[in-house]
C-alpha positions, 0 to 999 in steps of 0.5 A: 803966247797967252799966259792965262785965260778962261774959255767957255763953250756952250753945248746942247744937252738933254736931262733925263730921269724919273720920267722927266726929259728936256733939252738944256744948255751946258757950259763947258768951262776951262780955266788955265792958270800958269805957274811953275806948272800949268793948272787946268781945271774943267767943269760942266754947268747947266745954264738953261733948261726948257723946263724946270725939273724938281730937285733930284738925280738926273742923267745929263747927255752931252754930245753922247756922254752921260753924266750924273747930275743933281738938282738940290735947292732948285740949283744944279751942281757943277761937275768938275771933270 
């Protein structure tokens, strides 16, 4: 049995907001840390976009689920799930 490990899945997504819309690639990162109890942490991170949007608030559509995301200082925030 595997004791620990990280897994990253790349998923297609769409960013929308304020008249802006473009396709993107999203990394779904799962970290598994064994211990007395197993600790599982999952997050979403935008890794690539077709266009560079201005800083602001957007909706991220990944596989039909909508997440609120922010772009600040030209960087996307990571979303803990």
